[in-house]
Short mmCIF file of the C-alpha atoms (twelve columns), coordinates in Angstrom:
data_MODEL
# 
_entry.id   MODEL 
# 
loop_
_atom_site.group_PDB 
_atom_site.id 
_atom_site.type_symbol 
_atom_site.label_atom_id 
_atom_site.label_alt_id 
_atom_site.label_comp_id 
_atom_site.label_asym_id 
_atom_site.label_seq_id 
_atom_site.Cartn_x 
_atom_site.Cartn_y 
_atom_site.Cartn_z 
_atom_site.pdbx_PDB_model_num 
ATOM 1   C CA . MET A 1   -86.493 45.302 95.504  1 
ATOM 2   C CA . ASN A 2   -87.492 46.519 91.657  1 
ATOM 3   C CA . THR A 3   -91.399 45.349 93.105  1 
ATOM 4   C CA . ARG A 4   -90.523 47.347 96.236  1 
ATOM 5   C CA . LEU A 5   -89.481 50.581 94.178  1 
ATOM 6   C CA . GLN A 6   -92.378 50.535 92.005  1 
ATOM 7   C CA . GLN A 7   -94.563 50.498 95.699  1 
ATOM 8   C CA . PHE A 8   -93.240 53.274 96.989  1 
ATOM 9   C CA . LEU A 9   -92.923 55.022 93.632  1 
ATOM 10  C CA . SER A 10  -96.803 54.687 94.140  1 
ATOM 11  C CA . ALA A 11  -97.381 55.224 97.455  1 
ATOM 12  C CA . GLU A 12  -95.632 58.382 96.746  1 
ATOM 13  C CA . ASN A 13  -97.643 59.240 93.515  1 
ATOM 14  C CA . ILE A 14  -94.285 60.340 91.500  1 
ATOM 15  C CA . THR A 15  -93.107 59.369 88.420  1 
ATOM 16  C CA . GLN A 16  -89.720 57.201 87.573  1 
ATOM 17  C CA . SER A 17  -88.520 60.805 86.178  1 
ATOM 18  C CA . GLN A 18  -89.477 62.678 89.001  1 
ATOM 19  C CA . PHE A 19  -88.100 60.369 91.643  1 
ATOM 20  C CA . ALA A 20  -84.643 60.067 89.746  1 
ATOM 21  C CA . ASP A 21  -84.679 63.960 89.830  1 
ATOM 22  C CA . ASN A 22  -85.591 63.951 93.534  1 
ATOM 23  C CA . ILE A 23  -82.822 61.788 94.614  1 
ATOM 24  C CA . GLY A 24  -79.963 62.867 92.136  1 
ATOM 25  C CA . VAL A 25  -79.473 59.880 89.476  1 
ATOM 26  C CA . ALA A 26  -79.848 59.035 86.187  1 
ATOM 27  C CA . ARG A 27  -83.149 58.568 85.037  1 
ATOM 28  C CA . ALA A 28  -82.128 55.378 83.621  1 
ATOM 29  C CA . SER A 29  -81.144 53.855 87.017  1 
ATOM 30  C CA . ILE A 30  -84.910 53.814 87.337  1 
ATOM 31  C CA . SER A 31  -85.950 51.507 84.540  1 
ATOM 32  C CA . HIS A 32  -83.178 49.638 84.975  1 
ATOM 33  C CA . ILE A 33  -83.363 48.587 88.476  1 
ATOM 34  C CA . LEU A 34  -87.989 48.430 87.401  1 
ATOM 35  C CA . ALA A 35  -86.598 46.394 85.232  1 
ATOM 36  C CA . GLY A 36  -84.758 43.843 87.276  1 
ATOM 37  C CA . ARG A 37  -81.414 44.444 85.218  1 
ATOM 38  C CA . ASN A 38  -79.620 46.598 87.718  1 
ATOM 39  C CA . LYS A 39  -79.695 46.521 91.595  1 
ATOM 40  C CA . PRO A 40  -79.407 49.488 93.371  1 
ATOM 41  C CA . GLY A 41  -76.266 50.418 94.956  1 
ATOM 42  C CA . PHE A 42  -75.042 51.964 97.999  1 
ATOM 43  C CA . ASP A 43  -75.315 56.084 96.659  1 
ATOM 44  C CA . PHE A 44  -78.533 55.144 95.664  1 
ATOM 45  C CA . ILE A 45  -80.006 53.944 98.962  1 
ATOM 46  C CA . GLU A 46  -78.126 56.567 100.521 1 
ATOM 47  C CA . SER A 47  -79.929 59.227 98.453  1 
ATOM 48  C CA . LEU A 48  -83.588 57.847 98.693  1 
ATOM 49  C CA . ALA A 49  -82.720 57.898 102.840 1 
ATOM 50  C CA . ARG A 50  -81.478 61.592 102.849 1 
ATOM 51  C CA . ARG A 51  -84.570 62.736 100.760 1 
ATOM 52  C CA . TYR A 52  -87.212 60.484 101.756 1 
ATOM 53  C CA . PRO A 53  -86.580 60.625 105.688 1 
ATOM 54  C CA . THR A 54  -90.120 58.463 106.582 1 
ATOM 55  C CA . LEU A 55  -89.181 55.738 104.355 1 
ATOM 56  C CA . ASN A 56  -87.829 52.771 106.305 1 
ATOM 57  C CA . ILE A 57  -84.903 51.601 104.244 1 
ATOM 58  C CA . ASP A 58  -84.619 48.279 105.810 1 
ATOM 59  C CA . TRP A 59  -88.529 47.438 104.178 1 
ATOM 60  C CA . PHE A 60  -86.532 48.802 101.169 1 
ATOM 61  C CA . ILE A 61  -83.965 46.598 101.487 1 
ATOM 62  C CA . THR A 62  -85.337 43.502 102.616 1 
ATOM 63  C CA . GLY A 63  -88.516 43.648 102.409 1 
ATOM 64  C CA . ASN A 64  -89.139 43.413 105.981 1 
ATOM 65  C CA . GLY A 65  -91.605 45.668 108.222 1 
ATOM 66  C CA . LYS A 66  -93.999 48.375 106.701 1 
ATOM 67  C CA . MET A 67  -92.974 51.163 104.017 1 
ATOM 68  C CA . TYR A 68  -93.043 54.081 106.104 1 
ATOM 69  C CA . LYS A 69  -91.184 54.349 109.568 1 
ATOM 70  C CA . THR A 70  -94.199 54.711 112.465 1 
ATOM 71  C CA . ALA A 71  -94.243 58.293 114.690 1 
ATOM 72  C CA . SER A 72  -93.189 56.130 117.340 1 
ATOM 73  C CA . GLU A 73  -90.301 54.561 115.990 1 
ATOM 74  C CA . PRO A 74  -86.962 56.546 117.118 1 
ATOM 75  C CA . ALA A 75  -85.146 58.049 114.822 1 
ATOM 76  C CA . PRO A 76  -81.861 57.191 113.486 1 
ATOM 77  C CA . ALA A 77  -78.861 58.452 115.549 1 
ATOM 78  C CA . GLN A 78  -77.630 61.202 112.893 1 
ATOM 79  C CA . ILE A 79  -73.570 60.243 112.276 1 
ATOM 80  C CA . GLU A 80  -71.932 63.217 111.661 1 
ATOM 81  C CA . PRO A 81  -68.521 63.325 109.278 1 
ATOM 82  C CA . ALA A 82  -65.432 63.772 111.006 1 
ATOM 83  C CA . PRO A 83  -63.595 66.564 110.708 1 
ATOM 84  C CA . ASP A 84  -60.742 67.054 108.102 1 
ATOM 85  C CA . PRO A 85  -57.969 67.342 109.413 1 
ATOM 86  C CA . PHE A 86  -56.940 69.279 106.449 1 
ATOM 87  C CA . ASP A 87  -59.767 71.605 106.348 1 
ATOM 88  C CA . SER A 88  -58.791 73.480 109.223 1 
ATOM 89  C CA . GLU A 89  -55.945 76.206 109.367 1 
ATOM 90  C CA . ASP A 90  -55.882 76.740 112.828 1 
ATOM 91  C CA . LEU A 91  -54.188 73.389 112.947 1 
ATOM 92  C CA . LEU A 92  -51.342 74.070 111.122 1 
ATOM 93  C CA . PHE A 93  -51.361 78.050 111.492 1 
ATOM 94  C CA . PRO A 94  -51.738 79.296 115.055 1 
ATOM 95  C CA . THR A 95  -52.817 83.171 114.356 1 
ATOM 96  C CA . SER A 96  -55.960 83.785 112.198 1 
ATOM 97  C CA . GLU A 97  -53.560 84.764 109.257 1 
ATOM 98  C CA . ARG A 98  -53.867 82.950 106.039 1 
ATOM 99  C CA . PRO A 99  -51.060 80.963 104.623 1 
ATOM 100 C CA . ALA A 100 -50.250 83.552 101.610 1 
ATOM 101 C CA . GLU A 101 -50.241 86.395 104.337 1 
ATOM 102 C CA . ARG A 102 -47.056 84.356 106.719 1 
ATOM 103 C CA . ILE A 103 -45.534 83.875 103.472 1 
ATOM 104 C CA . THR A 104 -45.252 86.968 102.045 1 
ATOM 105 C CA . SER A 105 -45.376 88.963 105.816 1 
ATOM 106 C CA . ARG A 106 -42.950 86.768 107.190 1 
ATOM 107 C CA . LYS A 107 -44.121 87.030 110.547 1 
ATOM 108 C CA . PRO A 108 -42.781 84.771 112.625 1 
ATOM 109 C CA . MET A 109 -45.293 82.517 114.424 1 
ATOM 110 C CA . GLN A 110 -45.897 81.929 117.925 1 
ATOM 111 C CA . SER A 111 -45.753 78.733 119.563 1 
ATOM 112 C CA . THR A 112 -49.016 77.693 121.747 1 
ATOM 113 C CA . ALA A 113 -48.800 75.126 124.269 1 
ATOM 114 C CA . ASN A 114 -49.781 71.429 122.542 1 
ATOM 115 C CA . LYS A 115 -49.406 72.318 118.739 1 
ATOM 116 C CA . LYS A 116 -46.654 72.136 116.770 1 
ATOM 117 C CA . VAL A 117 -46.457 74.524 114.502 1 
ATOM 118 C CA . ILE A 118 -44.726 74.792 111.237 1 
ATOM 119 C CA . SER A 119 -40.656 75.314 111.604 1 
ATOM 120 C CA . LYS A 120 -39.557 75.489 107.602 1 
ATOM 121 C CA . ILE A 121 -41.275 75.681 104.349 1 
ATOM 122 C CA . THR A 122 -39.703 74.804 101.043 1 
ATOM 123 C CA . VAL A 123 -41.266 75.761 98.247  1 
ATOM 124 C CA . PHE A 124 -39.953 73.449 94.751  1 
ATOM 125 C CA . PHE A 125 -40.071 75.571 91.306  1 
ATOM 126 C CA . THR A 126 -40.459 74.065 87.874  1 
ATOM 127 C CA . ASP A 127 -37.209 75.121 87.070  1 
ATOM 128 C CA . GLY A 128 -35.556 72.495 89.827  1 
ATOM 129 C CA . THR A 129 -34.370 76.054 91.472  1 
ATOM 130 C CA . PHE A 130 -36.412 75.800 95.400  1 
ATOM 131 C CA . GLU A 131 -36.651 78.447 98.622  1 
ATOM 132 C CA . ASP A 132 -36.371 77.626 101.918 1 
ATOM 133 C CA . TYR A 133 -38.472 79.798 104.278 1 
ATOM 134 C CA . THR A 134 -37.752 79.391 107.910 1 
ATOM 135 C CA . ASN A 135 -39.517 80.686 110.696 1 
ATOM 136 C CA . ILE A 136 -42.399 81.842 108.829 1 
# 
């Protein structure tokens, strides 16, 4: 793989340092790969594929095929990451109000069809006490 990396750097006419900066890895890691001391890991290859979308990753990993993808080759389907269930407030809070506003205003939450609604929150304090908030 170190030979293919060197071939790619020559084809792109970039230095090891430029390449490392382009894909966001330590410069020393490129030197280690080129010297054959280390092999690139998944994060390295993923960064390479994102930064250089015309590079044939199959060629880079296995040596099979050509260095660059051809124009007639279909682009791989983009895989979108699954939504983070903890990143969406409307899963927990059916209205547009922020959680802090709900606790301080103590407005009752409105039920919506097919959604679970928070009915009680318990806040624990460092002194060992706690407070329950119901019908928030």
